[in-house]
C-alpha positions in Angstrom: 57.5 156.8 1.4 57.4 160.1 -0.5 54.0 161.0 0.9 55.3 160.4 4.5 58.4 162.6 3.7 56.0 165.4 2.4 54.1 165.2 5.7 57.4 165.4 7.6 58.4 168.5 5.5 55.0 170.2 6.2 55.4 169.6 10.0 59.0 170.9 10.3 58.3 173.8 7.9 55.4 174.9 10.1 57.7 174.5 13.1 60.4 176.6 11.4 57.9 179.4 10.8 56.7 179.2 14.4 60.3 179.4 15.7 61.3 182.3 13.4 58.2 184.4 14.4 58.4 183.5 18.1 59.2 186.9 19.9 59.4 185.3 23.3 62.2 182.8 22.6 65.7 183.7 23.6 68.0 184.4 20.6 70.5 181.6 21.4 67.7 179.0 21.7 66.0 180.3 18.6 69.2 180.0 16.6 69.7 176.4 17.6 66.1 175.5 16.9 66.4 177.2 13.5 69.6 175.3 12.5 68.2 172.1 13.9 65.1 172.4 11.7 67.1 173.5 8.6 69.3 170.4 8.9 66.3 168.2 9.5 64.7 169.6 6.3 68.0 168.8 4.4 68.0 165.3 5.7 64.4 164.7 4.9 65.0 166.0 1.3 68.0 163.6 1.1 65.8 160.7 2.2 63.3 161.7 -0.5 66.2 161.6 -3.0 67.1 158.1 -1.7 63.5 156.9 -2.2 63.7 157.7 -5.9 67.3 156.7 -6.6 67.9 153.6 -4.4 67.3 150.2 -6.0 66.4 151.7 -9.4 68.9 152.0 -12.4 72.6 152.1 -12.7 72.5 155.8 -13.9 71.1 156.8 -10.4 74.0 155.2 -8.5 76.0 158.5 -8.0 72.8 160.3 -6.8 71.9 157.5 -4.4 75.4 157.8 -2.9 75.2 161.6 -2.6 71.8 161.4 -0.9 72.9 158.7 1.5 76.0 160.5 2.4 74.0 163.6 3.3 71.4 161.7 5.4 73.8 159.4 7.3 76.4 162.1 8.0 74.0 164.9 9.3 71.5 162.9 11.2 73.5 162.4 14.5 74.2 166.2 14.7 70.5 167.2 14.8 69.7 166.4 18.4 73.1 167.5 19.6 72.6 171.0 18.1 69.0 171.2 19.3 69.7 170.4 22.9 73.2 171.9 23.4 72.2 175.2 25.0 74.3 177.6 27.1 72.7 176.5 30.4 73.5 172.8 29.8 76.4 171.1 31.5 77.2 168.8 28.6 78.2 171.3 26.0 81.9 170.5 25.3 83.1 169.6 21.9 83.7 165.9 22.8 80.0 165.2 22.6 80.3 165.7 18.9 83.0 163.1 18.5 80.8 160.1 17.7 78.9 162.2 15.2 82.2 163.3 13.6 83.5 159.8 13.4 80.3 158.6 11.8 80.4 161.5 9.3 84.0 160.5 8.3 83.0 156.8 7.8 79.9 158.0 5.9 81.9 160.2 3.5 84.2 157.2 2.8 81.3 154.8 2.3 80.9 155.3 -1.5 84.4 153.9 -1.8 84.5 151.5 1.2 80.9 150.5 2.0 81.5 151.3 5.7 78.0 152.7 6.6 76.1 152.0 3.4 76.8 150.3 0.0 75.3 151.1 -3.4 76.1 148.5 -6.0 76.8 149.1 -9.7 73.2 148.6 -10.5 72.2 151.2 -7.8 71.1 148.5 -5.2 71.3 150.0 -1.7 72.3 147.9 1.4 73.6 148.7 4.9 77.4 148.6 5.3 79.4 146.5 7.7 79.9 149.5 10.0 76.2 150.6 10.0 76.2 150.1 13.8 78.6 153.1 14.0 75.9 155.3 12.6 73.3 153.7 15.0 75.6 154.2 18.0 76.3 157.9 17.1 72.6 158.5 16.7 71.7 156.8 20.0 74.5 158.7 21.8 73.0 162.0 20.5 69.6 160.9 21.9 71.2 160.2 25.3 73.1 163.5 25.4 70.0 165.4 24.3 67.8 163.7 26.9 70.3 164.4 29.6 70.6 168.1 28.7 66.9 168.5 28.6 66.3 166.8 31.9 69.1 168.9 33.5 67.6 172.1 32.0 64.2 171.5 33.7 65.6 170.2 37.0 64.1 173.1 38.9 60.8 173.0 37.0 57.6 171.1 37.9 58.1 167.3 37.8 55.8 166.8 34.8 58.4 168.3 32.5 60.8 165.4 33.0 57.9 163.0 32.3 57.1 164.8 29.0 60.8 164.7 27.9 60.9 161.0 28.6 57.7 160.4 26.6 58.9 162.4 23.6 62.1 160.5 23.5 60.3 157.1 23.7 58.1 158.2 20.8 61.2 159.0 18.7 63.1 155.9 19.7 60.1 153.8 18.9 60.0 155.1 15.3 63.8 154.6 14.9 63.6 151.1 16.3 60.8 150.1 13.9 62.8 151.3 10.9 66.1 149.6 12.1 64.4 146.2 12.3 61.9 146.8 9.4 63.8 149.0 6.9 60.8 149.3 4.5 58.7 151.0 7.2 59.8 154.7 6.8 58.7 156.3 10.1 62.0 157.6 11.5 61.6 161.2 10.2 57.9 161.3 11.0 58.6 160.5 14.7 61.6 162.9 14.7 59.5 165.7 13.3 56.8 165.0 15.9 59.6 164.9 18.6 60.9 168.4 17.5 57.3 169.8 17.5 56.6 168.4 21.0 59.9 169.7 22.4 59.1 173.1 21.0 55.9 173.1 23.0 57.8 172.1 26.1 60.3 174.9 25.5 57.4 177.4 25.1 55.9 176.3 28.4 59.2 176.4 30.3 59.8 179.9 28.9 56.5 181.1 30.2 57.7 180.2 33.7 61.0 182.1 33.5 61.2 185.7 34.6 62.6 187.6 31.6 64.7 190.0 33.7 66.4 187.7 36.3 66.1 184.4 34.5 64.7 182.9 37.7 61.5 180.9 37.9 58.5 183.3 38.1 55.4 183.2 40.3 53.4 181.2 37.8 56.1 178.5 37.9 56.0 178.5 41.6 52.2 178.2 41.6 52.5 175.2 39.4 55.0 173.6 41.7 53.1 174.2 44.9 51.7 170.7 45.0 55.3 169.2 44.8 56.7 171.3 47.6 56.8 169.1 50.7 59.1 168.6 53.7 62.3 166.8 52.9 62.6 163.2 54.1 66.3 163.7 54.7 67.3 167.0 56.4 64.9 169.9 56.1 63.3 172.2 53.6 63.3 175.9 54.4 61.3 178.5 52.5 62.7 182.0 52.4 60.8 185.1 51.5 63.0 188.1 50.5 62.5 191.7 49.7 64.9 194.1 48.0 65.2 197.1 50.3 64.4 200.6 49.0 63.9 199.5 45.4 61.1 202.0 44.9 63.4 204.9 46.0 66.1 203.6 43.6 63.6 203.5 40.8 62.3 207.0 41.6 65.7 208.6 42.0 67.8 206.8 39.4 65.3 205.3 37.0 63.9 201.8 36.4 67.0 200.8 34.3 69.1 201.1 37.4 66.4 199.4 39.5 66.4 196.5 37.0 70.1 196.2 37.2 70.0 195.8 41.0 67.3 193.2 40.7 69.5 191.2 38.3 72.5 191.6 40.6 70.3 190.5 43.6 69.3 187.4 41.7 73.0 186.6 41.0 73.8 187.0 44.7 71.0 184.5 45.6 72.3 182.0 43.0 75.8 182.3 44.4 74.6 181.9 48.0 72.2 179.0 47.7 73.6 177.2 44.8 72.3 173.8 43.5 70.6 172.8 46.8 67.9 175.3 46.1 65.1 176.6 43.9 65.0 180.3 43.5 61.9 182.3 42.3 61.1 185.9 41.5 57.6 186.4 42.9 57.3 189.8 41.2 58.3 193.4 41.9 61.0 193.3 44.5 60.1 189.9 46.0 62.1 186.7 45.8 61.4 183.2 47.2 64.0 180.5 47.9 63.4 176.8 48.6 66.5 175.5 50.4 67.1 171.8 50.9 69.7 171.3 53.6 70.8 169.2 56.6 69.6 171.2 59.6 68.2 174.5 60.8 71.7 175.5 61.9 72.8 175.3 58.2 69.9 177.5 57.3 71.2 180.2 59.7 74.7 179.7 58.1 73.1 180.5 54.7 71.5 183.6 56.1 75.0 184.8 57.4 76.6 184.0 54.0 73.9 186.0 52.2 74.4 188.9 54.6 78.2 188.8 54.1 77.8 188.8 50.3 75.4 191.8 50.4 77.8 193.8 52.6 80.7 192.9 50.2 78.6 194.3 47.3 77.8 197.4 49.2 81.4 198.1 49.9 82.0 198.2 46.1 78.7 200.0 45.4 77.2 202.0 48.3 73.9 202.2 46.4 73.5 198.4 46.2 70.3 197.6 48.1 70.1 195.2 51.0 67.9 192.1 51.2 65.4 191.6 54.0 64.9 187.9 54.5 62.8 185.6 56.6 62.3 181.8 56.5 60.1 179.0 57.8 60.9 175.3 57.8 58.3 173.2 56.1 56.6 170.9 58.7 53.6 169.5 56.8 51.3 172.5 57.0 49.8 174.2 53.9 52.4 175.9 51.7 50.4 179.2 51.8 50.7 179.3 55.6 54.5 178.6 55.3 54.8 181.6 53.0 52.9 183.8 55.4 55.1 182.7 58.3 58.3 183.4 56.3 56.8 186.8 55.2 56.2 187.7 58.9 59.8 186.9 59.8 61.0 188.9 56.8 59.1 192.0 57.8 60.2 191.6 61.5 63.8 191.5 60.3 63.2 194.5 58.0 61.7 196.5 60.9 64.6 195.5 63.2 67.2 196.6 60.7 65.6 200.0 60.2 65.4 200.6 64.0 
């Protein structure tokens, strides 16, 4: 068991070094990964302590109790902390309630034997409320999986598949140890799980535009094969261009230009909402995939966007307009759809200038 724990420590220590030295990872995500790994290291060390104190001699009883309290109380928090990011919907304090209840029962266990019991001769056994720990841990897995799937909802489909696979690997290891307690593979599979999820985070980060936080052109290119006409309603592809951005950059500087790009991205999010996928193609270009009921609704979205832009321009006369054009997906190649939407966008831009 100690050898397996050493392997676990090597894996998570390398992962901690990668995370700390990762210059592309957002600070909030880096902090959560860092704390997740630190807590994981503490729990692995506690399990190593259990392996040398459980079922040994009476003098080790107090140490066995301490190590078990640390391990059982902290474990359900690991996945909650790792997955509970700012963009997630499930981030309220109530998600920690099962973990807190488990921690209370665990702290009381040396006196009550709720979660675990260590006899006078240091013999370890599971307590009568051990299912409370198991429930809290499985709940943390469910919340973590939901948060991760939600966070990649606009990404290529293979991300959801990878998240499911990594969770199956981890749950497989936990299940083995629940039914065969002498096979210590839980922390090995959790260490692998954290490592795999870090690689997923790195790949998703590479598809996010640093300025606007929208999906970038590379992300769009990877999703092209998944972009198809909707079976219910229609799918419209918008191409958009920020008007006069070059002049703003030249006259007021790129910091101001970047500010208006970010504000334009916010307007697009407010306008198209959850029924869309929004991309920054690069420079002053945006692309929107809108899933809606009819082409009449597409025109309504165009009017809403125009109204929002005019409202912004009343507050800030320098705020640039957005030239937009769209084309409804009809089965033809996506590149041709982009060209058609581009043509409409430039026609609208010429019409507005004239």
